[in-house]
A tleap script that builds the chain and sets N, CA, C and O, in Angstrom:
source leaprc.protein.ff14SB
mol = sequence {
  NMET SER GLU CYS LYS LEU ASN HIE SER GLN
  ALA ASP VAL LYS SER LYS TYR GLU SER GLN
  ALA ALA PHE LEU PRO GLU GLU MET GLN PRO
  LEU PHE THR ASN PHE PHE LYS ASN GLU HIE
  SER GLN GLU LEU LEU ASN GLU VAL PHE HIE
  LEU LEU LYS LYS TYR ASP LEU ALA SER GLU
  LYS GLU LYS ASN GLU ARG THR ASN ARG LEU
  ASN LEU ILE LEU LYS ASN CVAL
}
set mol.1.N position { -22.139 6.504 22.970 }
set mol.1.CA position { -22.171 7.227 24.341 }
set mol.1.C position { -23.555 7.592 24.629 }
set mol.1.O position { -24.021 8.474 23.908 }
set mol.2.N position { -24.248 7.137 25.460 }
set mol.2.CA position { -25.769 7.509 26.223 }
set mol.2.C position { -25.214 8.853 27.108 }
set mol.2.O position { -24.154 9.141 27.664 }
set mol.3.N position { -26.594 9.542 26.913 }
set mol.3.CA position { -27.039 10.489 27.551 }
set mol.3.C position { -26.931 10.283 28.983 }
set mol.3.O position { -27.680 9.488 29.550 }
set mol.4.N position { -26.154 10.868 29.531 }
set mol.4.CA position { -26.196 10.634 31.438 }
set mol.4.C position { -26.860 11.988 31.886 }
set mol.4.O position { -26.715 13.054 31.288 }
set mol.5.N position { -27.620 11.793 33.039 }
set mol.5.CA position { -28.582 13.352 33.609 }
set mol.5.C position { -27.549 13.881 34.711 }
set mol.5.O position { -27.626 14.983 35.253 }
set mol.6.N position { -26.545 12.887 34.960 }
set mol.6.CA position { -25.847 13.436 36.218 }
set mol.6.C position { -24.783 14.648 35.951 }
set mol.6.O position { -24.355 14.680 34.797 }
set mol.7.N position { -24.340 15.550 36.755 }
set mol.7.CA position { -23.629 16.817 36.434 }
set mol.7.C position { -22.380 16.064 36.966 }
set mol.7.O position { -22.642 15.025 37.573 }
set mol.8.N position { -20.741 16.481 36.819 }
set mol.8.CA position { -20.046 15.486 36.795 }
set mol.8.C position { -18.714 16.968 37.247 }
set mol.8.O position { -18.389 17.824 36.424 }
set mol.9.N position { -18.292 16.918 38.373 }
set mol.9.CA position { -17.767 17.774 38.796 }
set mol.9.C position { -16.246 18.150 37.967 }
set mol.9.O position { -15.966 17.419 37.017 }
set mol.10.N position { -15.354 19.187 38.295 }
set mol.10.CA position { -14.205 19.039 37.969 }
set mol.10.C position { -13.515 17.911 38.534 }
set mol.10.O position { -13.047 17.039 37.802 }
set mol.11.N position { -13.416 17.869 39.822 }
set mol.11.CA position { -12.940 16.700 40.328 }
set mol.11.C position { -13.362 15.376 40.108 }
set mol.11.O position { -12.503 14.514 40.293 }
set mol.12.N position { -14.625 14.964 39.711 }
set mol.12.CA position { -14.652 13.800 39.141 }
set mol.12.C position { -14.319 13.337 37.665 }
set mol.12.O position { -14.127 12.210 37.207 }
set mol.13.N position { -14.315 14.488 37.121 }
set mol.13.CA position { -13.320 14.594 35.635 }
set mol.13.C position { -11.576 14.287 35.786 }
set mol.13.O position { -10.895 13.355 35.358 }
set mol.14.N position { -11.254 15.365 36.497 }
set mol.14.CA position { -10.152 14.818 37.283 }
set mol.14.C position { -9.660 13.447 37.551 }
set mol.14.O position { -8.600 13.004 37.110 }
set mol.15.N position { -10.506 12.794 38.312 }
set mol.15.CA position { -10.468 11.519 38.603 }
set mol.15.C position { -10.653 10.404 37.342 }
set mol.15.O position { -9.929 9.482 36.968 }
set mol.16.N position { -11.649 10.793 36.971 }
set mol.16.CA position { -11.620 9.743 35.366 }
set mol.16.C position { -10.488 10.060 34.712 }
set mol.16.O position { -9.782 9.071 34.514 }
set mol.17.N position { -10.084 11.001 34.333 }
set mol.17.CA position { -8.883 11.194 33.499 }
set mol.17.C position { -7.506 10.215 34.312 }
set mol.17.O position { -6.921 9.401 33.596 }
set mol.18.N position { -7.113 10.349 35.651 }
set mol.18.CA position { -6.245 9.656 36.366 }
set mol.18.C position { -6.374 8.147 36.034 }
set mol.18.O position { -5.413 7.419 35.784 }
set mol.19.N position { -7.793 7.728 36.063 }
set mol.19.CA position { -7.961 6.629 35.960 }
set mol.19.C position { -7.898 6.110 34.514 }
set mol.19.O position { -7.980 4.888 34.397 }
set mol.20.N position { -7.786 6.724 33.572 }
set mol.20.CA position { -7.555 6.301 32.208 }
set mol.20.C position { -6.710 6.779 31.479 }
set mol.20.O position { -6.689 6.483 30.284 }
set mol.21.N position { -5.593 7.843 32.169 }
set mol.21.CA position { -4.550 8.189 31.556 }
set mol.21.C position { -3.744 6.983 31.119 }
set mol.21.O position { -3.329 7.116 29.968 }
set mol.22.N position { -3.449 6.001 31.621 }
set mol.22.CA position { -2.120 4.828 31.287 }
set mol.22.C position { -2.894 4.763 29.587 }
set mol.22.O position { -2.118 4.648 28.638 }
set mol.23.N position { -4.257 4.834 29.340 }
set mol.23.CA position { -4.915 4.421 28.152 }
set mol.23.C position { -4.608 5.450 27.174 }
set mol.23.O position { -4.408 5.107 26.008 }
set mol.24.N position { -4.549 6.637 27.504 }
set mol.24.CA position { -4.707 7.841 26.602 }
set mol.24.C position { -3.409 7.945 25.807 }
set mol.24.O position { -2.438 7.287 26.182 }
set mol.25.N position { -3.325 8.795 24.643 }
set mol.25.CA position { -2.228 9.009 24.116 }
set mol.25.C position { -0.921 9.860 24.975 }
set mol.25.O position { -1.306 10.838 25.616 }
set mol.26.N position { 0.176 9.634 25.010 }
set mol.26.CA position { 1.014 10.427 25.933 }
set mol.26.C position { 0.690 12.036 25.554 }
set mol.26.O position { 0.619 12.858 26.467 }
set mol.27.N position { 0.522 12.381 24.336 }
set mol.27.CA position { 0.775 13.589 24.058 }
set mol.27.C position { -0.157 14.598 24.297 }
set mol.27.O position { -0.063 15.797 24.032 }
set mol.28.N position { -1.616 13.612 25.145 }
set mol.28.CA position { -2.738 14.475 25.739 }
set mol.28.C position { -2.252 14.713 27.231 }
set mol.28.O position { -2.975 15.543 27.782 }
set mol.29.N position { -1.348 14.281 27.959 }
set mol.29.CA position { -1.004 14.637 29.268 }
set mol.29.C position { -0.849 16.467 29.337 }
set mol.29.O position { -1.458 17.169 30.143 }
set mol.30.N position { -0.103 16.857 28.520 }
set mol.30.CA position { -0.060 18.512 29.176 }
set mol.30.C position { -1.396 19.257 28.475 }
set mol.30.O position { -1.411 20.464 28.716 }
set mol.31.N position { -2.394 18.836 27.750 }
set mol.31.CA position { -3.671 18.999 27.285 }
set mol.31.C position { -4.478 19.211 28.388 }
set mol.31.O position { -5.074 20.223 28.757 }
set mol.32.N position { -4.395 17.940 28.923 }
set mol.32.CA position { -4.936 17.824 30.296 }
set mol.32.C position { -4.490 18.612 31.948 }
set mol.32.O position { -5.171 18.891 32.934 }
set mol.33.N position { -2.995 18.772 31.613 }
set mol.33.CA position { -2.736 19.379 32.651 }
set mol.33.C position { -3.101 20.771 32.580 }
set mol.33.O position { -3.032 21.472 33.589 }
set mol.34.N position { -3.511 21.261 31.390 }
set mol.34.CA position { -3.743 22.821 30.978 }
set mol.34.C position { -5.241 23.152 31.259 }
set mol.34.O position { -5.716 24.200 31.697 }
set mol.35.N position { -6.015 21.722 30.811 }
set mol.35.CA position { -7.260 21.761 30.997 }
set mol.35.C position { -7.724 21.927 32.739 }
set mol.35.O position { -8.665 22.628 33.108 }
set mol.36.N position { -7.240 21.487 33.244 }
set mol.36.CA position { -7.575 21.543 34.785 }
set mol.36.C position { -7.273 22.702 35.646 }
set mol.36.O position { -7.710 22.912 36.778 }
set mol.37.N position { -6.399 23.484 34.894 }
set mol.37.CA position { -6.066 24.785 35.527 }
set mol.37.C position { -7.401 25.825 35.568 }
set mol.37.O position { -7.535 26.908 36.139 }
set mol.38.N position { -8.188 25.164 34.855 }
set mol.38.CA position { -9.689 26.347 34.462 }
set mol.38.C position { -10.569 25.935 34.956 }
set mol.38.O position { -10.480 24.805 35.436 }
set mol.39.N position { -11.716 26.619 35.048 }
set mol.39.CA position { -12.871 26.092 35.058 }
set mol.39.C position { -13.590 25.914 34.397 }
set mol.39.O position { -13.528 26.801 33.546 }
set mol.40.N position { -14.648 24.992 34.113 }
set mol.40.CA position { -15.059 25.121 32.446 }
set mol.40.C position { -16.751 24.763 32.990 }
set mol.40.O position { -17.113 24.435 34.120 }
set mol.41.N position { -17.634 24.972 31.672 }
set mol.41.CA position { -19.054 24.928 31.842 }
set mol.41.C position { -19.304 23.441 32.317 }
set mol.41.O position { -18.468 22.563 32.104 }
set mol.42.N position { -20.256 23.250 32.840 }
set mol.42.CA position { -20.952 22.012 33.185 }
set mol.42.C position { -21.039 21.016 32.028 }
set mol.42.O position { -20.707 19.831 32.055 }
set mol.43.N position { -21.504 21.657 31.087 }
set mol.43.CA position { -21.796 20.874 29.534 }
set mol.43.C position { -20.195 20.142 29.213 }
set mol.43.O position { -19.949 18.954 29.006 }
set mol.44.N position { -19.371 21.159 29.252 }
set mol.44.CA position { -17.873 20.613 28.762 }
set mol.44.C position { -17.589 19.497 29.702 }
set mol.44.O position { -17.306 18.345 29.376 }
set mol.45.N position { -17.714 20.045 31.093 }
set mol.45.CA position { -17.368 19.046 31.869 }
set mol.45.C position { -17.755 17.358 31.891 }
set mol.45.O position { -17.028 16.399 32.150 }
set mol.46.N position { -19.084 17.408 31.542 }
set mol.46.CA position { -19.855 15.941 31.252 }
set mol.46.C position { -19.463 15.679 29.911 }
set mol.46.O position { -19.594 14.485 29.638 }
set mol.47.N position { -19.053 16.335 29.031 }
set mol.47.CA position { -18.868 15.543 27.651 }
set mol.47.C position { -17.414 15.062 28.149 }
set mol.47.O position { -17.419 13.863 28.427 }
set mol.48.N position { -16.151 15.707 28.334 }
set mol.48.CA position { -15.044 15.133 28.969 }
set mol.48.C position { -15.132 13.946 29.586 }
set mol.48.O position { -14.432 13.045 29.124 }
set mol.49.N position { -16.123 13.609 30.934 }
set mol.49.CA position { -15.909 13.047 31.380 }
set mol.49.C position { -16.521 11.494 30.748 }
set mol.49.O position { -16.072 10.364 30.943 }
set mol.50.N position { -17.462 11.844 30.100 }
set mol.50.CA position { -18.099 10.728 29.223 }
set mol.50.C position { -17.271 10.473 28.150 }
set mol.50.O position { -17.418 9.302 27.801 }
set mol.51.N position { -16.369 11.131 27.399 }
set mol.51.CA position { -15.263 10.584 26.603 }
set mol.51.C position { -14.366 9.771 27.196 }
set mol.51.O position { -14.179 8.652 26.717 }
set mol.52.N position { -13.773 10.130 28.158 }
set mol.52.CA position { -13.244 9.407 29.198 }
set mol.52.C position { -13.492 8.181 29.735 }
set mol.52.O position { -12.694 7.244 29.744 }
set mol.53.N position { -14.846 8.180 30.282 }
set mol.53.CA position { -15.298 7.131 30.690 }
set mol.53.C position { -15.425 5.777 29.788 }
set mol.53.O position { -16.112 5.709 28.769 }
set mol.54.N position { -14.593 4.632 30.372 }
set mol.54.CA position { -14.861 3.397 29.794 }
set mol.54.C position { -13.737 3.441 28.719 }
set mol.54.O position { -13.670 2.421 28.033 }
set mol.55.N position { -12.807 4.462 28.431 }
set mol.55.CA position { -11.955 4.489 27.235 }
set mol.55.C position { -11.390 3.275 27.170 }
set mol.55.O position { -11.474 2.589 26.152 }
set mol.56.N position { -10.824 2.927 28.137 }
set mol.56.CA position { -9.838 1.550 28.129 }
set mol.56.C position { -10.494 0.263 27.509 }
set mol.56.O position { -9.902 -0.736 27.102 }
set mol.57.N position { -12.123 0.557 27.528 }
set mol.57.CA position { -12.759 -0.726 26.862 }
set mol.57.C position { -13.186 -0.456 25.883 }
set mol.57.O position { -14.098 -1.199 25.519 }
set mol.58.N position { -12.854 0.557 25.049 }
set mol.58.CA position { -13.594 1.214 23.645 }
set mol.58.C position { -12.950 0.218 22.807 }
set mol.58.O position { -12.028 -0.421 23.315 }
set mol.59.N position { -13.326 -0.046 21.467 }
set mol.59.CA position { -12.583 -0.643 20.243 }
set mol.59.C position { -11.875 0.664 19.865 }
set mol.59.O position { -12.215 1.783 20.249 }
set mol.60.N position { -10.696 0.328 18.946 }
set mol.60.CA position { -9.437 1.001 18.408 }
set mol.60.C position { -10.165 1.962 17.621 }
set mol.60.O position { -9.633 3.056 17.432 }
set mol.61.N position { -11.471 1.689 17.061 }
set mol.61.CA position { -12.313 2.951 16.304 }
set mol.61.C position { -12.819 3.816 17.042 }
set mol.61.O position { -12.781 4.994 16.688 }
set mol.62.N position { -13.432 3.428 18.277 }
set mol.62.CA position { -14.241 4.122 19.386 }
set mol.62.C position { -12.993 5.301 20.176 }
set mol.62.O position { -13.153 6.506 20.371 }
set mol.63.N position { -12.076 4.660 20.426 }
set mol.63.CA position { -10.634 5.318 20.653 }
set mol.63.C position { -10.381 6.506 19.983 }
set mol.63.O position { -10.345 7.650 20.438 }
set mol.64.N position { -10.183 6.048 18.687 }
set mol.64.CA position { -9.688 7.071 17.846 }
set mol.64.C position { -10.643 8.095 17.764 }
set mol.64.O position { -10.146 9.182 17.466 }
set mol.65.N position { -11.997 8.093 17.954 }
set mol.65.CA position { -13.116 8.942 17.654 }
set mol.65.C position { -13.054 9.901 19.142 }
set mol.65.O position { -13.153 11.128 19.139 }
set mol.66.N position { -12.932 9.340 19.969 }
set mol.66.CA position { -12.784 9.655 21.459 }
set mol.66.C position { -11.609 10.587 21.311 }
set mol.66.O position { -11.735 11.810 21.374 }
set mol.67.N position { -10.350 9.910 21.094 }
set mol.67.CA position { -9.270 10.809 20.937 }
set mol.67.C position { -9.254 12.076 20.372 }
set mol.67.O position { -8.730 13.084 20.846 }
set mol.68.N position { -9.964 11.940 19.153 }
set mol.68.CA position { -9.966 13.242 18.179 }
set mol.68.C position { -10.836 14.273 18.951 }
set mol.68.O position { -10.269 15.316 19.276 }
set mol.69.N position { -12.168 14.109 19.292 }
set mol.69.CA position { -13.094 14.925 20.193 }
set mol.69.C position { -12.248 15.378 21.012 }
set mol.69.O position { -12.006 16.585 20.995 }
set mol.70.N position { -11.564 14.477 21.971 }
set mol.70.CA position { -10.850 15.351 23.096 }
set mol.70.C position { -9.677 16.231 22.776 }
set mol.70.O position { -9.274 17.092 23.558 }
set mol.71.N position { -9.139 15.989 21.594 }
set mol.71.CA position { -8.017 16.791 21.002 }
set mol.71.C position { -8.644 18.147 20.697 }
set mol.71.O position { -8.043 19.134 21.122 }
set mol.72.N position { -9.935 18.346 19.916 }
set mol.72.CA position { -10.846 19.249 19.636 }
set mol.72.C position { -11.105 20.170 20.737 }
set mol.72.O position { -10.903 21.378 20.614 }
set mol.73.N position { -11.630 19.541 22.012 }
set mol.73.CA position { -11.863 20.306 22.990 }
set mol.73.C position { -10.576 20.677 23.836 }
set mol.73.O position { -10.509 21.751 24.433 }
set mol.74.N position { -9.835 19.996 23.855 }
set mol.74.CA position { -8.453 20.453 24.892 }
set mol.74.C position { -7.728 21.220 24.262 }
set mol.74.O position { -7.001 21.804 25.066 }
set mol.75.N position { -7.447 21.681 22.750 }
set mol.75.CA position { -7.123 22.497 22.322 }
set mol.75.C position { -7.575 23.281 22.038 }
set mol.75.O position { -6.838 23.872 21.248 }
set mol.76.N position { -8.628 23.874 22.204 }
set mol.76.CA position { -9.525 24.796 22.153 }
set mol.76.C position { -10.073 25.375 23.488 }
set mol.76.O position { -10.945 26.228 23.321 }
set mol.77.N position { -9.769 25.114 24.693 }
set mol.77.CA position { -10.045 26.043 25.910 }
set mol.77.C position { -9.099 26.711 26.379 }
set mol.77.O position { -9.286 27.455 27.341 }
savepdb mol mol.pdb
quit
C-alpha cells in the first residue's frame, strides 16, 4: 500500500468499511461496531482506511495480510 497524504475522518473510515463489509470476514463486524463507538488517532484512522481501501480487489494473499492487520488493530482498541 502506498503512503497517502490525506487525513481520513472517522466518517470516511466508516463509509469505506460499509462499502467493503460484504468482502470482509463476518466475524469482523462486531469489532468494527466497537471501533466506531470511540474516537481514534488520525494515524490509526488513516491506517484502517487504507487497509479497507480496495480490499475487494486485493489478491487472496493481500486480503489475508490486511485481515490479520485489521484484527490486530481492532482487537486492541
